[in-house]
N, C-alpha and C positions, 0 to 999 in steps of 0.2 A: 334251463333258466325258468324261474317261476313267472308265470303270466299274471299280472295284476288286472288288466283289462284285455278283453278279447271281443272284437266286433267282427262279425262275419256276414258279408252281403247285406248291410243294413240299408234299407231304403225308407225315406221319411218325407212327409209333405204336409203343408197346411191346406185344408180344403182340397182343391184339385191341383195345386201347384207343388211339384216335387222340388225339394231342396237338396236332398241326398239320394244318390242312386248307387245301390250295390257297393257301399262303403265298407272296406275291411281295415281293420287296426289291431295291432298288438302291442301292448305296453308291458315291459318286463320290470321286475323288481329292481330298484335302483336306477331306472331310466330317469332322465331329465329331458322331457319332450316339450319342445316349443311348437305351437300351432300358429300359423300365420295365414293371411289370406285377406283379399279385399273385403270391404264392407259389404254386408249381405251374402256372404259366402257360407253362412250357416255354422260359424265357429261355435258361437254360444249354444246353438241348437245341438251340435255334437255333445257338448258337455252336458246338457239336459238329458240327452239319451243315456250318457254314461251314469248320471246321477239317478236315473229312474224317474225324472220329472216328466219326461216325454216317453212314449212306447213306439217302437219302430212299426212301420206297416209290414215290412218283411224282414227277414234276417234274424240273427241272434246276437245277444250281448251277454258276456260273462264277466263276473267280477270276482277275483280270487278263485277262479276255477269253477264257480257256481253260477247257474243261470240266474239272470238278474231278478226275474219274478220270485226266485226262492231265496235270494240273498237277504240276510237279516242283520249282518254285522256292519251297519252303516257308521258306527263309531270308528272303523278303520279308515274312513275317508273324511278328510277335512275339506271344506269348500269356502273359498272367498269369492263372492259374487261381483259381477261388474258394478253393481250399485250398492256395495257394502257401506260406502261412506255418504250415501244419500239418506240421512236420517235426520231426526229433529235435533238440531245442534243445541237447542236450549234444554234438552232433556237433562235433568239434574242428577247424572249418575257419573261416578268416578270410574277411572280405568279399572281399577280393582274390582268394583261392583259389576261392571259388565262381563268381565272375564269369569268371576264367581258364579253369575247367574247362568252362564253357558255351561259351566262345570256341573252345577246343580241339575241342569236339564239333562245331562248325560247319565245321572244317577237313577237307576231303576227303582229301587226299593226304599231308599232313604235319602233325605234331603239335608242331613246335618253336614256342616263343614268341619272337617278334621284338620289337625296339624299337617298332615301329609297333603291335604288339598291346598292349604296355604303355601306349603313348600312348592307345589306344582305351579301355582299361579305365579310365585316369585320366579320359577324356572322359565316358564314360557315368556315372562317379561324380559328376563335376562337374554334369552334367545333373540329376541327381537330388538334388543338394546333400548328398552323402555323401562328398566327397573326403577328408575328415579322419578317416574310419572305416574305411579300407581294411585296416588291420592289426588291427581288432577282431574278436574271435570273433562269428559271426553270432547265436549263442545268447545273447549278452549285450546285444543291442540290443532296443529297444522294438518293440512291434507295428508301429507307424508306420514306424520306420526299417527294419525287416526288409521291410516292403512295398516301400519305396523301393529296396531292394537287389534285390528280385525284378523290379522294373521295369528297373533297370539290367541285370540278367541277360538280359532280353528284348531290350534295346536293343543288346547287344554284337554281335548278328548284323547290325546295321544295317538294320532292317526298314523297309519303306515303310508298313506297315499294322500297327497295334497293337490287339489285342483284350484287353479287361480284364473279368473276370467278378466283380462285386461286390467290388472291391478295397479299399473302405473299411469293410468289416465288422470290428468289433472294434478300431477304432483311434479315438483321442480326437480331439476337435474340432480342436486345434491341428494334429495330423498331417494331418487331412482338408484344412485349409487349405493346407498345403504341397503335399500331393498334387494338388489341383486347379490349383495354380499350375504344377506340373511338367507335367501333361497339357495344360493350356492353351498352355504355351510349345512343347511338341512339336507341337501342331497348328498354331499361328499363326506360330511363328518358324521351325520346321523343316519345316513343310508335311506333317506326317505325318498320314495317315488314321487315325481312331480310332473304334472302337466300345466303348462303356462300358456295361455292364450295372450298374444301381444301384437301391437303394431310396431314395436321397436325392433324392426327386422335386423338392423346392423348389430344391435346389442345381443339379441338372443341367439343369432347364429354364432356368436362368439362363446356363449355361456353353455348352451345345451349339448347334449350328445346326440340328439335326434331331432329332426324337423319334420313337421307334417304341414304341407301347404295345401290349403283348401281353395277350391274353385271349380266352376263348370260342373257342379253338383258332385264332385268326387274329391279325393284326397290323395296327395302324392307324398310318399315317405322318402326322406333322405337321411341316411346315416351320416352324421356331421363330422366325419373323419377326412373328408376329401374337400377342403375349403375351396379349391379352384373350380369345383363343379356347381358350387352354390349359386352363382349368378345365373347360370343357364337353367338351373332348377326353378329359381324364382320366377324367371321370365316365362316359364311354362303357364304360369297362372296370372301373373300381373301384367304380362305383356312387355314390350320393349322400352316403355317409358319409365319404368320403375327405377328409382335411384336409391342404392342402399347406402345409408348414412352410418358411419362408425363412430361410436363414442368410445373414449378411452377411460375405462373404469379402473381404479385400483384393485388389485386382488387382496 
């Protein structure tokens, strides 16, 4: 199987405080990996290391088989940050304009918009079920709708690998249902490799094919094909008091 991400014995800390010790992780093409863990367990830090925003103190990171320091094909990776919807809501831009701006940013030598680009914008809006909103001002959309637009913005570069950092924070249950349907389709229908950081433990354990649980400066991997083992797996990191809440989403 093709490795999209490979971390080997990665150690990282801020100042003198270590937050990750000898962490190893492999993400394969087509994986849908959920990352869970208590607050402060360095989930976002792990993503920053994968994205090259932070550099490990020790260990190696490879993306698509290449050492991260030499990796140049960042258009293969889409990223929706934890704070993607923390923007100036009075900014006078439409949904279409925001996605086109990100598309132009991916063009190296020319900034002109062609018919094929317009079709791509329409396609990503269709994927996130927002094609009827492209002329709406982004600030006039609900939190869940805005989050879908930021996913579309990430998709316009046609990535093979999508990283999402707690994308369902602050959105209602109906919006979460739509979100998980969209991400599931990207993985199952389009074959996109996905890493999703979330506190929705009950939901993502039903959706993903692998779970990475972070805590105690390390990472525990669970292949999500043995549901009965999941409770014990989660208790390794969260302790005995954690209660897994299941939501029933329509497929």
